[in-house]
Structure formats: structure tokens, C-alpha cells
N, C-alpha and C positions, 0 to 999 in steps of 0.2 A: 504494500500500500504506500502510495506516495503522491505528493502534489508537486514535486520537483521535476521539471521537464527533462533535465539531464538523466535522472534516474529512470524516468518513464521511457525515454528513448533507448536506454541500454537494457531494459527488461525484455524477457521473452514474451511472446503473445500470451495474453491472460486467458484463463479459463472463463472467468466471469468479470464483467465490469459493473461495479455497483455505484450508482449515483446517489449522493447524499448531501446535496447542497442546502437543503432546507428552503424556507420561504423568504428569507431576507438576504441581504447582501448580494443581490443580483446586479452586476455591473454591465451596462451596455449590452444586455441580452447575450452575454458570453455563455450563459448556461445553454441557450438554444444552439449556438454555434458549435459548442463542444459536443453536445448530444447528436446533432445532425452529422457532424464529421465522423463520429464513431459509427453511427448507423450506416453512413455511406461506404464505410470500409468493411461492412458485413458483420459487425459485432452485435450481439444481443446485449441489451442493457437491462440491468436489474436495479431494484431499489429495496429499501427496508420497509417501505410503505409509502403511500401517496397522501399528501395533505389535501385538505378541501380545496386549496388553490390549484391543485394539479401538480405541484412540485414534489420531487422525492423528499421524503422526510429525512431530517438530520438525526443521527443517533442520540444526541443529547436531549432530544425532545420525545424520546420513546421509552417504553417499558424495557426492562432488562430481560423480559421473558420472550423475546422475539424467537420464533422457531423456523421461519422460512423467508426466502426472498420472493419478491414479486417481479414479473416482467414489467419493464417501463415501456409503455406503448408509444408509437409515433404520434397518436392523437394527443397525448399528454404534452409532448414536446411542442406540437403546433399550438396548443392552447396555453402554454406557459408564458 
């Protein structure tokens, strides 16, 4: 897990990409650009849950009893 671009570029292809940016701190629609770029490269995107706003939930806003991931759908990216 990393947010450092250098580490991400050197990593092997991931098994799963989990989005977890939450509902706040969205800068210049970067969230949409990142998700669309990953989808265009054929990656399936997952999240810990989806907030009412349609954004993937951030782990700090969730229960510790999470048991599974959800697929993060294209419609949620378009609506975010």
C-alpha cells in the first residue's frame, strides 16, 4: 500500500486496487481522473464501502468489523 508515485511505479501489478479517499479533500476532480485511468488500463476497482455521496469510504470512518470489499462501479465514478 502506498501513495508515493515512485513506489507505485516500481511495484508489480496489484491483485486488487482499493479506493478509499472518503468524501472530503477532493482536489480538482483528481479522484475521477485516477479512477478513470485505472479502469482504462483494465483494472477492477474495489472499495471498503460506498458513502451516500457515491465516494468510496475512508477506513477511519468505518467499523472495525469490515468483512469484504465491494466492486467500485463506473457509474459511481461518473456520479462522483
